[in-house]
C-alpha positions as CSV (number, residue, x, y, z in Angstrom):
1,I,-6.9,-1.7,12.2
2,S,-9.8,0.6,12.6
3,K,-9.2,4.3,13.1
4,E,-12.7,5.3,14.1
5,S,-11.7,6.9,17.4
6,E,-8.6,8.8,18.2
7,G,-8.4,8.2,22.0
8,P,-6.0,10.0,24.3
9,A,-2.5,10.6,23.0
10,P,0.4,10.1,25.5
11,D,3.3,12.5,25.4
12,T,6.0,9.8,24.5
13,L,6.2,6.6,22.6
14,D,6.1,3.3,24.5
15,E,9.6,2.1,25.0
16,T,8.6,-1.5,24.4
17,L,8.0,-0.8,20.7
18,P,10.5,-2.4,18.3
19,R,13.1,0.2,17.3
20,K,12.4,-0.3,13.6
21,M,8.8,1.0,13.9
22,K,9.4,3.8,16.3
23,S,8.8,7.3,15.1
24,T,8.9,10.5,17.1
25,R,6.2,11.9,14.7
26,I,3.6,9.3,15.7
27,I,1.9,9.7,19.1
28,G,-0.5,7.3,20.7
29,R,-0.3,4.5,18.2
30,E,1.8,1.9,20.0
31,E,-0.6,-1.0,19.3
32,E,-0.8,-0.2,15.6
33,L,3.0,0.1,15.4
34,R,3.4,-3.2,17.1
35,T,1.0,-4.8,14.6
36,M,2.9,-3.3,11.7
37,E,6.2,-4.4,13.0
38,R,4.9,-7.9,13.5
39,I,3.6,-8.2,9.9
40,Y,6.8,-6.7,8.6
41,Q,8.9,-9.3,10.5
42,S,6.6,-12.2,9.6
43,D,8.0,-15.1,7.5
44,K,4.9,-15.1,5.3
45,S,3.0,-12.6,3.1
46,E,0.6,-10.4,5.1
47,M,-2.3,-8.2,4.2
48,L,-3.3,-5.3,6.4
49,A,-6.6,-3.3,6.0
50,I,-6.8,0.1,7.7
51,Y,-10.1,1.9,7.6
52,G,-11.9,4.8,9.3
53,R,-13.0,8.3,8.8
54,R,-10.9,10.8,6.9
55,R,-8.2,13.0,8.4
56,V,-7.3,10.8,11.4
57,G,-3.8,10.0,10.2
58,K,-4.2,6.6,8.5
59,S,-1.9,7.3,5.6
60,F,0.6,9.2,7.7
61,L,0.8,6.2,10.1
62,V,1.6,3.8,7.3
63,E,4.1,6.2,5.6
64,E,5.9,6.9,8.8
65,A,5.9,3.3,10.1
66,F,7.2,1.9,6.8
67,R,9.4,4.8,5.8
68,G,12.0,3.6,3.3
69,K,10.4,0.2,3.0
70,I,7.5,0.8,0.6
71,C,8.2,-0.6,-2.9
72,F,5.0,0.6,-4.4
73,S,2.5,3.2,-3.3
74,T,-0.6,4.5,-5.0
75,V,-3.7,6.5,-4.0
76,G,-7.2,6.5,-5.4
77,V,-8.4,9.9,-6.7
78,Y,-11.9,11.0,-5.6
79,K,-14.3,11.6,-8.4
80,K,-18.0,12.2,-7.9
81,L,-20.5,11.1,-10.5
82,E,-22.4,14.0,-12.1
83,D,-26.2,13.9,-11.9
84,G,-27.9,13.6,-15.3
85,K,-24.9,12.3,-17.2
86,D,-24.4,8.8,-18.5
87,E,-23.3,6.8,-15.5
88,M,-21.7,4.0,-17.5
89,K,-19.6,6.5,-19.5
90,Q,-18.6,8.3,-16.3
91,A,-17.6,5.0,-14.6
92,Q,-15.4,4.1,-17.6
93,T,-13.8,7.5,-17.6
94,H,-13.2,7.1,-13.8
95,K,-11.6,3.7,-14.4
96,E,-9.3,5.0,-17.1
97,S,-8.2,7.9,-14.9
98,Q,-7.4,5.7,-11.9
99,L,-5.5,3.2,-14.2
100,L,-3.4,6.0,-15.5
101,H,-2.5,7.2,-12.0
102,F,-1.8,3.6,-11.0
103,Y,0.5,3.2,-14.0
104,D,2.3,6.5,-13.3
105,D,3.0,5.3,-9.8
106,L,4.3,2.0,-11.1
107,I,6.7,3.9,-13.4
108,A,7.8,6.2,-10.6
109,S,8.5,3.1,-8.5
110,G,10.9,1.6,-11.0
111,L,8.9,-0.3,-13.6
112,P,10.4,0.4,-17.0
113,A,7.9,2.0,-19.4
114,E,9.5,0.2,-22.3
115,G,7.9,-3.1,-22.7
116,N,5.2,-2.4,-20.1
117,P,2.4,-0.5,-21.8
118,R,-0.3,1.4,-19.9
119,P,-3.0,-1.0,-18.6
120,T,-6.5,-0.9,-19.9
121,S,-7.9,-3.2,-17.2
122,W,-7.2,-3.9,-13.5
123,R,-6.0,-7.4,-14.5
124,E,-3.3,-5.8,-16.6
125,A,-2.5,-3.3,-13.8
126,F,-1.9,-6.0,-11.2
127,L,0.2,-8.0,-13.7
128,L,2.4,-4.9,-14.0
129,L,2.6,-4.6,-10.2
130,R,3.7,-8.2,-10.1
131,T,6.4,-7.5,-12.7
132,L,7.6,-4.5,-10.6
133,L,7.7,-6.6,-7.4
134,Q,9.7,-9.3,-9.1
135,R,12.4,-6.8,-10.0
136,V,12.7,-5.6,-6.4
137,K,15.5,-7.2,-4.4
138,S,14.2,-6.4,-0.9
139,R,13.7,-9.1,1.8
140,R,10.1,-7.7,2.4
141,K,8.2,-5.9,-0.3
142,V,5.7,-3.4,1.0
143,V,2.8,-2.4,-1.2
144,F,0.6,0.5,0.0
145,I,-2.8,1.1,-1.8
146,D,-4.4,4.2,-0.2
147,E,-8.1,5.1,-0.6
148,L,-9.0,1.8,-2.2
149,P,-12.7,2.7,-2.5
150,W,-11.8,5.8,-4.6
151,L,-9.5,3.7,-6.7
152,A,-12.2,1.1,-7.3
153,G,-14.8,3.7,-8.2
154,P,-18.5,3.1,-9.1
155,Q,-17.8,-0.2,-10.8
156,S,-15.7,-1.6,-8.0
157,S,-16.2,-5.4,-8.7
158,E,-13.4,-5.6,-11.3
159,L,-10.7,-4.1,-9.1
160,I,-11.8,-6.2,-6.1
161,E,-11.8,-9.4,-8.2
162,E,-8.3,-8.6,-9.6
163,L,-6.9,-7.6,-6.3
164,G,-8.2,-10.8,-4.8
165,F,-6.6,-12.8,-7.7
166,F,-3.3,-10.9,-7.3
167,W,-3.2,-11.7,-3.6
168,N,-4.5,-15.3,-3.6
169,N,-2.8,-16.6,-6.7
170,W,0.6,-14.8,-6.5
171,A,1.4,-12.4,-3.6
172,D,0.4,-14.7,-0.7
173,K,2.5,-17.5,-2.2
174,Q,5.6,-15.3,-2.4
175,R,5.9,-15.2,1.5
176,N,7.6,-11.8,1.4
177,I,4.8,-9.4,0.4
178,V,3.2,-6.9,2.8
179,L,0.0,-5.5,1.2
180,I,-1.5,-2.6,3.0
181,I,-4.9,-1.3,1.8
182,C,-6.4,1.8,3.3
183,G,-9.8,3.5,2.9
184,S,-11.9,6.2,4.4
185,A,-15.3,4.6,3.4
186,T,-15.7,2.2,6.4
187,S,-18.8,0.4,5.1
188,W,-17.2,-0.1,1.7
189,M,-14.0,-1.5,3.2
190,L,-16.1,-3.8,5.5
191,D,-18.3,-5.1,2.6
192,N,-15.6,-5.4,-0.1
193,V,-12.4,-6.2,1.7
194,L,-12.8,-7.6,5.2
195,R,-15.9,-9.7,4.5
196,D,-14.3,-11.0,1.3
197,Y,-10.7,-11.5,2.5
198,G,-11.3,-12.2,6.1
């Protein structure tokens, strides 16, 4: 779903929307809500990529549409590289910071800290996410990764590879995972997600 343009907003929600995805706080997003309801009701695992400029309501739309259904949610933290400083060192510091936030969100979502040490790589982080999801007893398990480009950072290939491995080798085969990835950097999302995952 692209959020590049807002378009006109009607005064009321379309009455043909499924009751589960209706929200009086969302105006003018009937098509997007229908798509989200369809993937939530699907009998297979689904991946949804949402991209577009900042401040148009991408995160709000997901959080409202899947209220009470999200098993794990995390958001990348924006960090700008400083000119004149060692880029490799900054990239490593960025990765460590993002992994710590990801881990904190896993713990907040119910992963026991005992026996699940803080990850030092994206491979370890996605293995922990898998462990968390295996503990969840819901029919559908919704995972929301917001601002994926910020989470990936300047050395994005590792996260993209491990996200792909997580999806292709485990989540897609479970038939009950809904993975929603969101990003404001449209060209990054197109190059690293849509063209890689289809």
